[in-house]
C-alpha positions in Angstrom: 28.0 13.5 18.6 26.6 14.9 21.7 22.8 14.7 20.3 20.4 17.9 20.0 19.1 19.4 23.0 16.0 19.9 21.0 15.3 17.9 18.2 12.9 19.0 14.4 11.6 15.6 14.0 9.9 14.9 10.3 6.5 12.4 10.6 5.5 11.4 6.9 2.0 10.2 6.7 1.4 8.5 3.0 -0.9 6.2 3.2 -4.4 6.4 0.8 -7.0 6.8 3.6 -9.5 9.8 3.2 -11.2 11.2 6.0 -10.4 8.3 8.3 -9.1 9.8 11.4 -8.8 7.0 13.5 -7.4 3.4 13.5 -3.6 2.0 14.5 -1.5 3.8 12.3 -3.6 7.4 13.2 -2.8 6.0 16.9 0.9 5.7 16.1 1.3 8.8 14.8 -0.3 11.1 17.0 1.0 9.1 20.1 4.4 9.3 19.2 4.4 13.5 18.1 2.8 14.2 21.3 5.1 12.2 23.5 7.6 13.6 20.8 6.1 17.8 21.4 5.7 16.8 25.5 9.3 15.7 25.7 10.4 19.4 24.4 11.2 18.2 20.5 9.5 20.3 17.6 7.1 18.2 15.4 6.8 18.6 11.8 3.9 16.4 10.1 2.8 15.9 6.4 0.2 13.9 5.8 -1.8 13.4 2.7 -5.2 13.4 4.1 -6.2 14.8 8.2 -4.7 13.9 11.3 -5.8 14.7 15.2 -2.9 16.4 16.1 -1.0 18.4 19.1 -1.8 22.0 18.9 3.0 23.0 18.5 3.1 20.3 15.7 3.6 22.4 11.8 1.0 20.3 9.8 1.5 19.8 5.4 -1.5 18.4 3.9 -0.6 16.2 0.5 -3.5 15.0 -1.0 -4.1 12.5 -3.0 -5.8 12.9 -6.8 -9.5 12.6 -6.7 -9.3 11.0 -10.1 -7.9 7.6 -9.4 -9.2 7.0 -5.8 -11.6 4.0 -7.3 -7.9 2.5 -8.5 -6.1 1.7 -4.7 -2.9 -0.4 -6.3 -2.2 2.3 -8.9 -2.7 5.5 -6.3 0.0 5.2 -5.1 2.3 5.7 -7.9 2.0 8.7 -9.1 1.3 9.6 -5.5 5.2 9.3 -5.0 6.4 11.6 -7.5 3.7 14.7 -6.6 4.0 14.2 -2.6 8.0 14.0 -3.2 7.9 17.8 -4.9 6.2 18.9 -2.1 8.1 17.0 0.7 11.7 18.3 -0.1 10.1 22.1 0.0 9.1 20.9 3.8 12.3 19.9 4.8 13.7 22.6 3.1 11.9 24.6 5.6 12.4 23.4 8.4 15.3 21.5 8.5 14.6 18.8 10.2 17.3 16.1 12.0 15.5 13.4 10.5 12.3 12.0 9.0 9.7 8.9 10.6 7.9 7.4 7.9 5.0 4.2 8.0 5.8 1.9 5.7 2.8 1.5 2.9 1.9 -0.3 0.3 3.4 0.7 -3.6 5.2 3.4 -1.4 9.0 4.3 -2.1 8.9 7.8 -1.5 11.0 7.8 1.3 13.5 6.2 -0.6 14.0 8.9 -2.5 13.6 12.1 -0.1 16.7 9.6 1.4 18.6 10.1 -1.8 17.7 13.2 -2.6 18.3 15.3 0.5 21.0 12.9 2.5 18.8 13.1 5.8 18.4 10.2 8.5 15.4 7.9 7.1 13.8 6.0 9.4 11.5 3.1 8.7 8.3 1.7 10.2 7.8 -1.8 8.9 4.8 -3.5 11.0 4.7 -6.2 8.1 5.6 -7.1 5.1 2.7 -5.1 3.0 3.8 -8.3 0.0 2.6 -11.1 2.6 -0.4 -9.3 4.0 -2.2 -8.4 0.8 -1.1 -11.5 -0.7 -3.2 -13.7 2.3 -5.2 -11.4 3.7 -6.6 -9.6 1.1 -5.8 -8.8 -2.7 -3.1 -9.3 -4.5 -3.0 -8.1 -8.1 0.2 -6.3 -8.8 2.4 -8.9 -6.5 6.5 -7.9 -8.3 5.6 -4.6 -8.2 4.7 -4.3 -4.5 8.2 -6.6 -4.0 9.9 -3.8 -5.3 8.8 -0.3 -4.1 8.8 -2.2 -0.4 12.8 -3.5 -1.1 13.5 0.0 -2.9 12.4 1.7 1.0 14.0 -0.7 3.3 17.0 -0.6 1.1 17.5 3.6 1.5 16.2 3.4 5.1 19.5 4.1 7.6 16.8 1.9 10.6 13.7 -0.1 10.6 11.5 -0.7 12.9 9.3 -3.5 13.3 6.6 -4.3 15.8 8.0 -7.5 17.1 11.1 -10.3 17.3 8.8 -12.2 15.0 8.8 -9.9 12.4 11.9 -8.3 13.0 13.5 -12.0 11.1 10.6 -12.2 8.9 12.0 -9.2 7.0 15.1 -9.9 7.4 15.1 -12.9 5.9 12.6 -11.9 3.2 14.5 -8.9 1.8 17.6 -10.3 3.0 18.0 -7.0 5.6 21.0 -6.6 7.5 19.8 -7.8 11.5 21.8 -4.5 13.1 19.6 -2.0 10.8 16.8 -3.5 12.2 14.6 -2.7 16.1 12.5 -4.3 17.4 10.2 -1.8 19.6 6.2 -2.9 19.7 3.5 -0.2 19.4 2.6 1.5 22.5 -0.3 3.7 24.2 -1.2 7.1 25.7 -1.1 5.8 29.3 -2.8 9.3 30.2 -6.0 8.2 27.6 -6.0 5.1 28.7 -6.6 4.6 32.5 -8.1 2.6 35.0 -10.1 5.7 36.9 -11.9 6.1 33.8 -15.8 5.9 34.8 -17.9 3.6 32.2 -20.6 4.1 33.7 -22.5 6.3 31.3 -21.4 3.6 28.7 -23.5 0.6 31.4 -26.3 3.0 31.1 -26.4 3.0 27.1 -26.5 -0.2 26.8 -28.2 -1.8 29.3 -25.0 -3.1 31.2 -25.9 -2.0 34.4 -25.2 -4.8 37.3 -23.4 -7.1 34.9 -20.4 -9.3 34.2 -18.8 -7.5 30.9 -16.9 -9.8 29.2 -15.7 -6.9 26.3 -14.0 -7.2 22.6 -12.9 -4.3 21.0 -11.6 -3.9 17.3 -11.9 -4.9 13.7 -14.1 -8.0 13.5 -11.7 -9.4 10.9 -10.6 -13.2 10.8 -7.2 -13.2 12.4 -8.5 -11.7 15.5 -10.7 -14.6 16.7 -13.8 -12.5 17.1 -16.1 -15.4 15.4 -15.2 -17.9 18.2 -16.0 -15.3 20.6 -19.4 -15.2 19.3 -19.3 -19.0 19.6 -18.0 -19.1 23.2 -20.9 -16.9 24.1 -24.0 -19.3 23.9 -21.6 -20.7 26.8 -20.9 -17.2 28.8 -24.1 -16.2 29.4 -25.6 -19.0 30.2 -23.6 -20.1 32.5 -22.2 -16.7 34.3 -24.9 -15.2 36.6 -25.5 -11.6 34.7 -23.1 -11.9 32.6 -22.9 -9.9 28.7 -21.1 -10.2 25.8 -20.3 -6.8 24.6 -18.4 -6.2 21.2 -17.3 -3.0 20.5 -16.0 -2.7 16.5 -17.4 -3.6 13.4 -15.7 -5.5 10.3 -16.2 -8.0 7.6 -17.1 -10.9 10.1 -19.8 -8.9 11.3 -22.7 -10.6 9.4 -21.3 -14.1 10.6 -20.9 -13.0 14.1 -24.6 -11.5 13.2 -25.5 -15.6 12.3 -23.4 -17.3 14.3 -25.8 -15.7 17.1 -29.0 -15.8 16.0 -27.9 -19.5 15.4 -27.2 -20.1 19.2 -30.2 -18.2 20.1 -28.6 -15.3 22.1 -28.9 -12.2 19.7 -30.5 -10.5 22.2 -28.0 -11.1 24.9 -24.8 -9.9 23.2 -24.0 -6.2 22.2 -22.6 -5.2 19.3 -22.1 -1.4 19.4 -20.6 -0.9 15.6 -18.2 1.6 14.9 -17.5 3.9 17.7 -15.1 7.4 17.9 -11.1 5.9 19.3 -11.9 9.7 21.4 -14.7 7.3 23.6 -13.2 3.8 23.2 -11.4 4.5 26.8 -14.9 4.9 28.0 -16.0 1.6 26.4 -13.4 -0.3 27.4 -14.4 1.4 31.4 -17.3 -0.4 31.0 -15.6 -4.1 30.6 -15.0 -6.6 33.8 -12.4 -9.2 31.4 -11.3 -7.9 27.9 -10.9 -10.9 25.5 -8.3 -11.5 22.1 -8.7 -14.6 21.1 -5.9 -13.7 17.5 -5.5 -16.6 15.8 -3.5 -17.7 12.9 -3.6 -20.0 10.1 -0.8 -19.7 8.4 2.7 -21.7 8.5 4.4 -18.9 10.3 4.2 -17.1 13.3 2.0 -14.5 13.8 3.4 -11.4 13.6 1.8 -8.7 14.9 1.2 -6.9 18.3 -2.0 -4.6 18.2 -2.3 -1.9 19.9 -5.6 -2.5 21.4 -3.8 -5.0 23.4 -1.6 -2.0 25.1 -4.6 -0.3 25.7 -6.7 -3.1 27.7 -3.4 -3.0 29.8 -3.3 0.9 30.4 -7.2 0.6 31.2 -6.1 -2.3 33.9 -8.1 -4.6 32.9 -7.7 -8.7 32.6 -6.8 -9.4 29.8 -7.7 -13.2 28.0 -5.3 -13.5 24.9 -4.1 -16.2 23.1 -0.7 -17.8 23.4 0.7 -17.7 19.8 3.8 -15.8 18.0 4.8 -12.2 20.0 1.8 -12.4 22.1 4.0 -14.5 24.2 6.3 -11.4 24.5 4.2 -9.4 26.5 1.1 -11.8 27.6 2.5 -14.1 30.7 0.1 -16.2 32.1 -1.6 -15.9 35.7 1.0 -12.6 36.0 -0.2 -10.1 33.8 -2.6 -12.1 31.7 -4.8 -14.9 31.6 -3.6 -16.8 28.2 -5.1 -19.4 26.5 -4.5 -21.6 23.1 -5.0 -20.1 19.8 -8.3 -21.2 17.7 -10.1 -23.3 21.4 -13.6 -21.5 22.1 -13.8 -24.1 24.8 -10.4 -22.2 26.0 -12.2 -18.6 26.0 -14.9 -20.4 27.9 -12.6 -21.9 30.7 -10.7 -18.9 30.9 -13.6 -16.0 31.6 -15.4 -18.1 33.8 -12.3 -18.4 35.6 -11.5 -15.0 36.0 -15.1 -14.8 37.2 -14.6 -17.1 40.1 -11.2 -16.0 40.7 -11.9 -11.8 41.7 -8.4 -11.8 43.4 -6.7 -13.2 40.4 -8.4 -10.9 38.4 -7.5 -8.1 40.3 -3.6 -9.0 40.3 -3.3 -9.6 36.5 -5.2 -5.9 36.2 -3.0 -3.8 38.2 0.3 -6.2 36.9 -0.6 -5.3 33.1 -0.9 -1.4 33.8 1.9 -1.3 35.4 3.1 -2.9 32.2 1.5 -0.3 30.4 3.5 3.1 32.3 6.6 1.1 32.5 7.4 -0.4 29.0 4.3 0.5 26.6 3.9 4.2 26.8 4.9 6.3 23.1 7.4 8.4 25.3 9.0 5.1 26.0 9.3 4.5 22.0 9.8 8.1 21.2 13.3 7.7 23.7 14.0 4.6 21.6 13.8 6.1 18.7 15.6 9.4 19.4 18.8 6.6 20.7 17.9 4.9 17.3 19.0 8.4 15.5 21.8 8.8 18.2 23.4 5.6 17.2 22.4 6.6 13.6 24.4 10.1 14.2 27.5 8.6 16.0 
């Protein structure tokens, strides 16, 4: 069967996120929608909250009940039913060729929509939510969460995981046939994030002029290794002339980072911006000379994530220092498009930053290669084409 010249694609965002229009999931959705629009397809977006999307997209808001917002694990169950009623009307009005849903804990609405309409169902699966809540958060209704996940993966016609590691883990955990699962790593808007962006405004704002800026961007969570960067900061600022460590973001480990910096007597030599609007992130990255991402994973299984920020670093054409861990081994090659270090090592961070500082030719080379990687392998348009290919396989 020939692919339709112009597809009608329904994107359905079901997570409860209030007024938050930024973050990894928002970047994924907005990046893909924008790519589908640029490829000439019709996009319909149903969402539980506000979104920043191309003007060509037909947008529908399906809000959560205001009565249950203090009970996050109970909140989704009634939403499954109320949102299904509305999404069925949206499908009837727009007649999409398929729908694309980012997996969310305690949600099984995708399975019900597939059951009621027969529409091809592509499920984006960037983690096993049962594992995430058990190991990185709080889990009160584990069996219910497993049940919801099992329903979604069973009814999905195709499942997209962000890495080969996650594909293997998901297939084993939920007994999913491997042919049903496609590994499609996260992506980046290569126009929004590019090496030509001027970072001087940010350098002036934070007093970074004429400094060697060692940057970190993202959430201050455990697996990001932000505390390791804090411990390395004392040696970086003392051993590299005119250097400053620049933390872009905030999160649960902010207090721990502050304590480390104060104990080492260097709080005044380090900048922590706090939360920054996503639209401004390219300018902040442009102000950095090197980006550090020492991902750590203190569990027996392999690290499955591919944080979107890594692709943003690549697209900006920045030299990147990254951990040799899990799926990052697939996207970072030592002294080719990055400087790779072992995880959980403060000393390795220090030595890598010094090596980048002392070898400007190597720094330029890996930065240029990283940018080319982003263009050729990681743009949202590349991902959109892969999704279309998956849909083609389904209808064939």
